[in-house]
N, C-alpha and C positions, 0 to 999 in steps of 0.2 A: 283473251281478248274480250272486252266488254261490248255488248250490243249497244250501238249508238241510239237505239230507240227505247229499250227498256232497262239497259245496264246489267242485264243478266250475263254472267261470266262464262256460260257454256255455249259453245257453238260447234258447228261441223263445217269442214271445208267441202264445198260443192264442186268447185273447179279451181285449178291452179295452172297458171301459164306465165311465160316470160312477157314482160311489157314490150311494146313495139320498139323502144330504144335499147332493149336488152340490158337495162341498168337496174331493173327491179323485177320482183316476182309478184304478179297480180293474183290475189286469192279472192274468190267469191265465197262468202260464208253465209250460213243460215243459223239464226238464233234458235236454240232448242226450246226456248220458252214462248216467244211471240211468233216464231216462224218467219220473220222478215229477213230479207237478204241484204247484205252490205258487202262492200269491197274493201280490202286492205292491200297495202303494198309493202313488200319486204325489200329493204335496200341495204347495201354494204355500208358499214360504219366507216365513214371517211375522215373522222377526226384524227389528226396525226398525234403521235406521242411527242411530247414537248420536253425541252430542258429549259430550266430557269437559270439565266446567267447571273453572275454576281451583282450586276447593276440592275437586276429586276426584269430585264427583257426576256421574252420567251421566243424560242426558236424550235422548229421541228427537229427531232432527234435525227442525226445523220451518222449512221454506222461508219461510213467512209471517213468522216472527220476524226473519229476516235482511232481508227486504224492508221490514218496518216500521221497523227500525233505520236502514236505508239511506235510506228516505224522510224520516225525521226529519232526518238529517244533510244531505240534499240539498234540504230545504224552502227555497223562494224562491231557488234557485240555477239557473243555466242548464244543468241536466242533464236529458237526455231520459229518458222512461220506458224507451226501448230500451237506453240505456246502463246504467240501473239493472238492467234485466232481464238484461243480459249479465253483470253482476257477480254477481247472484244465481245465474245458471246456472253460472258458474265455481265458486262456492262449493258448490253442490249437486253438481257433478261431482267436486270434491275429496272430499266426504264419501262419495258413492256409490262412488267408485273405491277406497276404502280396503279392503284385503284383510281387515282386522280388524273391519270394519263400524263403526268409530268413528274420530273425529278429535278433536283437542283444540280448544277454543274459541280458543286462542292461534293455532293455524294458520288457523282461519277468520277471525279478526279481522285477522291480518296480511295475508291475501290481500285482504280488503276494503280495508284501508288502502293497500296497494300499488296497487290499482286506482283508488282515489279520488285519491291524490296525483298520478296521471298525468292525471286529468280535471279536478279542481277543488280547489285548495288549501284553500279555506274549508270545503268539505264534509269534506275530510280532517281538518282541525282539529276540527270539530264531532264527527265520529265518534270521533276519537282521545281527545277530552276525556271522553267517556262510556266508551269501551272501556278506556282506561288508568286511568280513575277518578282524574283529577287532584284532588289534595287542596288545593292552593293555587295562587296566581297564579304562583309561581316555576316550577312544573311546566308550566303553560300557556305561560309565557314561553320555557322551554327548548324546548318543542315548536315554537313559532313560530320560534325562532332556528335550529333544525335544518331546518325547512322553508325558511326564507329562505336558509340556506347551501347547501342542496341543491336548491332550487326549480327552477332552470333545468335542472339535470340530469334531474330527475324529470319535468318538464313535456314534455320531448322523448321520453321513453320511453313505449312502449305499455303498457297494463295487463298485469301479469304473469299468465300462465296458471296453472292449478291446479298446485301443486307436487306432485311425486311423492315418496313415501317411499323 
């Protein structure tokens, strides 16, 4: 913390207490160079982690939305709640680890699909059909052909961990 009077970087904390509203910590500091005292406030970082939609809009990341979409794709499939929880945790880690505090929904969707293809091809196709917004049967057929061509390779791979930028 730089002294606001002389810009010296070394100080000592003289007193520390919660603010009256209990939303910050108030610290009285004394500059080690000029000896003057000043007050600083420490607050919780309230900037939410964001996802950037395909159309450019930004929304706060919602773990529950990811879980709901995943549950729909995995409905009536032999996928445990623990496996779904692991996928959601990986997605949350991807978003929370972003230094810019935001990730694209493309990155989120791709991570979910990579995880699903390794666990259950039917759940993968269900999720992909909604995520990729298939317009007709030919797009659906193309995804099935891709899955069939690469199915054995993907079935043997473990789910991919959160990708780093």
